[in-house]
C-alpha positions in Angstrom: 114.8 106.6 91.0 113.3 103.3 91.7 111.1 102.0 95.1 109.7 98.3 95.7 107.8 98.0 98.3 107.5 94.3 98.6 104.1 92.4 100.3 100.3 94.0 100.4 99.0 97.0 100.9 95.4 97.6 102.1 92.6 98.5 99.5 90.2 100.8 99.7 87.1 98.3 100.8 89.5 96.9 103.3 90.2 100.0 105.1 86.5 101.0 105.2 85.7 98.1 106.4 88.0 98.6 109.4 87.1 101.9 110.0 83.1 100.9 110.1 84.3 97.9 112.5 86.7 100.2 115.0 88.3 103.1 114.1 91.3 102.2 116.1 91.4 99.0 113.9 91.4 101.3 110.8 94.3 103.4 112.6 96.5 100.7 113.7 96.5 99.4 109.9 97.2 102.8 108.2 99.7 102.8 110.9 101.5 99.7 109.9 101.0 100.1 106.1 103.0 103.5 106.7 105.8 101.8 108.9 106.1 99.0 106.1 106.5 101.5 103.3 108.6 104.0 105.6 111.1 101.1 106.4 111.2 99.8 102.6 112.8 103.2 101.6 115.0 104.1 104.2 117.8 103.9 101.9 116.9 106.4 98.9 117.8 109.6 98.5 115.3 112.2 99.6 113.1 114.3 96.9 113.6 117.5 96.7 111.8 118.4 93.7 108.2 118.0 91.8 108.3 114.7 90.8 105.8 112.5 88.6 105.6 109.1 90.3 104.4 106.0 88.3 102.8 103.0 90.4 102.7 99.4 88.8 100.6 97.5 91.4 101.3 93.9 91.2 98.3 91.7 92.7 97.9 88.2 93.2 94.2 87.8 91.1 92.3 90.0 88.9 89.6 90.3 91.7 89.9 93.3 93.1 88.7 97.2 91.4 92.0 99.2 90.6 90.5 102.3 91.8 90.7 100.2 95.4 94.1 99.1 94.7 95.4 102.5 94.0 93.7 104.0 96.8 97.4 102.6 98.8 99.4 105.1 97.2 98.1 107.4 100.3 100.2 105.1 102.9 103.2 105.1 99.6 102.8 108.9 100.3 102.6 109.4 104.3 105.3 106.5 104.6 107.7 108.6 102.2 107.2 111.4 104.3 107.3 109.8 107.8 110.8 108.4 106.3 111.9 111.7 105.7 112.4 111.2 102.1 109.6 113.5 101.0 108.8 116.9 102.5 105.2 116.8 102.2 103.0 115.3 99.6 101.2 118.5 98.4 100.9 119.5 94.6 104.5 121.1 95.2 106.1 117.7 95.5 103.5 115.6 93.3 102.9 116.9 89.8 101.6 113.6 88.4 99.9 109.9 89.7 100.0 107.1 87.1 98.7 103.9 87.6 99.4 100.3 85.7 98.4 97.1 87.4 100.1 93.2 86.7 99.1 89.6 88.0 101.8 88.7 89.8 103.6 88.3 93.4 101.8 91.2 95.3 104.2 94.4 95.6 104.2 97.8 94.0 107.0 99.4 92.2 107.1 103.3 92.3 109.3 105.2 89.7 109.9 108.6 91.0 110.9 111.3 88.2 111.9 114.3 89.5 111.7 117.8 87.5 
């Protein structure tokens, strides 16, 4: 199964900066990103088996560190749970996570391969 989340999710540095500024800003940032993912995942079938997740992150430029970008997988897993598509984001349902990074229109493509 393949999911495409259009738009840009917050990076780790942005989230940390928001947290340091005022914790409610970071909470809103997390809520907004989680809701964006949940909304765009409404049409997929529920994930009921352990799966391998391959993230392909498209970013506008190469100035952001890949580890800061990959942090946003937290929002993806929380959004899948919020949408009722993933029962839990524990190792019971997540076998592996792989990240790829590309330059392009900001989005993330997630390939989910259930066992």
